[in-house]
N, C-alpha and C positions, 0 to 999 in steps of 0.2 A: 816810849820809843819802840818802834817796830823794827825788828831785825829783818834784814833782807835775806831771804832764803835763795841760795843760788838756784838757777834754773835747772841744773842737773838733778838736784835733790827734789825739786818739785815733780819732775818727770818720773823719777823712781817712786816717789810717794803715790803718784797717780797710777803707775803700773801696778803697784802693790794693791791699791784699792780695787782696780779692775780685776786683778787676779783673784782677790777675795770674792768679789761679786760674781765672777765667772764660776768659781768653785762652788759657791752656794747655789747658783742656778743649776750647775751640773748635778749637784747633790739632790736638788729638788726633782729634776727629771729622772734621775736614777730611782728615787723613792717611788715615783709614779709608775715606772716600768718594772721594777723588781719588788716583788712582795716581801714583806718583812720575814725574817726567819720564823719557821714553824717548829713546834716540837716534833721529835722523831716519830711519835706514834701517829700524828696527823699526816705526816708525809707517807708513812708506810700504809696507812688507810687509803690515801688517795691513789697510791700506786696499786695496791691489791684489790680494791673494789671492782674495777673493770674485769680483772682476771677471774675473780670469783663469780661475777655475773655471767661471763662468758662460759665458764665451766658449768654453771647451773643450767644454762640454756641448752648446752650440748647434752647434758645428762637427762634433761626432761624430754628432749627430742628422741634420744636413744631408748628412753623408758617406754615410750608410747602413751604417755600421759595425755598429751595434746592431740596427736594424730596416731591412733593405734597402728602398730606395725603388723600388717597382715600379708600373707601370701596364700596361695591356694593351688591345689593340683586336682586332677581328675582321678577319682578313685575307681569307679566302675560305671558301666552303662549297659543297658539292654533294651531291646525293642519289645513292644507289646502291641501287636497289630499295626495301626497307623500312628501310634504314639510310642514314645520311648522315655525311659527314666535315666537320669544321670545323677551320680553322687559326687559332689565336690567335697574336698577336705579343705577347710579353712583353718590356717594356722596363726596363732598369735605369737609373734616373735618378740613382743615387747616385755617389759618388766612389770606391767600392771594389768589387771583384768579389764576386759572390755565387754560390752554387751552387744551381741549380734542381733540386730532388730529386723532386718530384711535382706533378702538376696534377690537380685534381678539379673536374669540371664537373657532378657528379651532381645538384646542386640545381636544375639546369634543368628537371627533371621529365621528361626523356626516358628512354629505356630505358637499359640498362647502357652504361657508357662504357669505352672502351679507349684509352689514350694510346699512339699509334703512334710518337712521337718517343722515341728512347732517352734515358732519364734515369738518373742525374743528369748535368747539363752545367753547366760554369762560364760565367757570364754577366759579361763584363767591363763596366767602367763606360761608360754611354752607349751600350750596344750592345743589340741586339734578338735574341731567340731565337724562332723559329717552332715552336710546339707543335701537332702534329696529333692531334685526338681524333675517334674514331669513336663514333657513337651507334648502338646496335643497332636502335632503332626510333623512329618518330615517328608521331603520330596526326593526320591531317589533319582529323578531325571534332572534335578537342579544341581549343577556342579559349579555354580558361581560362588566361590568361597571368598572372593575379594571383598564383598560387602559385609561379610560376617565379622563380628568382633571376637578376638581371642580373650576378652576380659569380661568379668562379671562385676556388677556393682553390689557392694556389700555396705549396708547402712548400719553404722555402729554408734554406740554411745560411749564416749570416753570417760575416763576417771573423774573429770571435772563436771560431768553431767551434760556435756554438749553432744548433739547428735551430728555425725559427720557421714558423708557418703564417700567411700573409697572405691576407686577403680582398681581391681586386682586381676592381674594377668594369670591365666590358667596355664600351668605347666602340664604338658601331656606326657604320659608314661613313656612313650616311644620317641618323644622329642620331634614329633611330626611338624614339619615346616608349615603345613596348611592350617594348623591350629586344631583345637579340640572340636569345633563344629564340623569340620570336614572329616576328621578321624571318627567321631561317633556316628555320623551319617553313613560313612562307608561301611562300618561294622553293622549298623542297623539294617542297611540295605542288603548287605551280604547274608545276613541271618534271615531276612524276609524272603529273599529270592532263593536261598539255598535250602 
């Protein structure tokens, strides 16, 4: 004999089965979206790894290991008939040594340039290298300073062995706004004419 189950009991039983099925489906979805718990050391590693990597990148860039941190200023200059000589001081502001391989001041719009300082030379951290450059000619009548560059190109070899060309702005002693080409030409022309 089969006992008749009242309709209300069947509905409640069906609801209970649906609730269990829904709960198991929800649990499966949550398991897919939320990863299982990890040990504390793994969580700490995941959180700290990007911070350590970012700190390393900042320290390497500040050290000058990838791109040497250079600046330069104008030490002295003097005319010699139609040519004149300029001495640049190149400073290594990084934490690592770099090798100065070449200096190019041809964008100054003077005549041919000749670097008189023997290169390459190693430049230690926080040290200065004086580089003497002779310009074959200068023109006292040419006052077009707009086309002249205030920068020199310095070719260096970094700590990792890569050769890089850096544009280095020249700081003039008097802080002239026309830049070092105009300042040196004015002094050279004054000495030539005076």
